[in-house]
N, C-alpha and C positions, 0 to 999 in steps of 0.2 A: 094281681101283677100289672095287669094295664094300666094301671093309675099310677103306680111308680114310673113308670117308662113316662108317661105323659106330664108327670110332675120334672122328671129329671129334663127332659125336652123343654118344658117351660122356662127351667132356671137356667138353660144354656147360654152363655154368654153371647152376643150379640151387638153388631156395629154395622151401622149404615148411614153412609155419606149422602146429603141432600144439597143443595143449592137454591138461594134466591136473593133478593135484592139487597140481602142485610149480608150476604158472603155464605161461605159455605158451613154446613153444618153437620156433626156425627152425633146421632143419637144412640146409646149405650141402654144395653138393658140386660139383665140377668146377674149371673153368679161369676164375677172376673177376679176370683180369688186363684189367683197361680195362674193368671191367662196375661199375657202382654202383647199378642198378638194384635193388632190394628190394622185393620183394611189400608189399603194405601190411599191415597187422597188423587180423588179423578183428577185427570190434566185437566179437563175443562174448570175446575173448580181453582185451581191451584194457578193457572194463568189468568182467570177473568179476576182475583179477587187477591193478588199478593200481598196487597198491602191492609186488607181487612184482619179482625180477629178471627180465629179460628173458634166456633160457636161450639160447646159441648155440651150435649142434652143428658144428663143423666139421670134424670128424674124416675125413670124405669131401672134403675141398677137394684139389685136385691144382695150382692153381699161384692166387694171387692178387699185389696189390699195395695199394698205400697208398688207390686209390679205394675197394678195400671196406673198409678201416679206418675211409676217412671215412661212408661210407654206412653203416657199424654205430653210427657217433658219432651220427650225424644220426639214427639210428633211437630210439637211448635219448634224446636231448635232446627229441625232439618227443613220445615216450612218456612221461616224467619219471621213466624207471624204469631203475634200474642194469641193466649188463649183465654179465652172468654168464659169463665168459670160459675158466671151466677146460678147455672142448671144443674151444679155437682151439688152432692151432697156434702156437708160443712168440712167432714173429716178430709175428704178427697181434696176439695177446693184448699183447704189449709196445708197440704200436703205441696200442693202447687204454689201456692202462693210464698211459701219457705223455698222453695227450689229456686224462684225467681229472686227473692231477697239474696239467697246465698250466691247464685251468680251475678247478681249486681252489687255484691261485696257491703248489704247491709247485713248481714247476719255472721256470727262467728262459725266457722266450720270445723269439724275434726283436725286438730294438728294446727288449728290457723294462731293458737297461742302456746308459747312453750311454757309449762306446768312444772315446776320443782316438787320432788314427791316429798321434801323436808315440809313442805308447805302444810302437809297432811298427817301427821305424827299421831293426830287425838282418832285418827280412823281406824 
């Protein structure tokens, strides 16, 4: 039974902020499915690097879903800083890229275009 408890602890969602000359860095690891609570950005990183992108290191992520993408998007919007997603899994960075394009108006959103049901009689 000890192995199961140790395995669960190893897979637990974890997030840790650091800061260096390239700006703030949020390291994510573990299983983030159904988790969306990220740690607040420390004041030292917020004031010192307001114009630098928020770097996100997700190379140690074991699992995630769209709730993590939403949390990262909210973080970016509240910090008014872009996300540097190069160290995220492609599926997660893809969700964030789509959100950025949607926000900029480059991608159609749900309800962005009226659809006439008569156009789909064959379905």
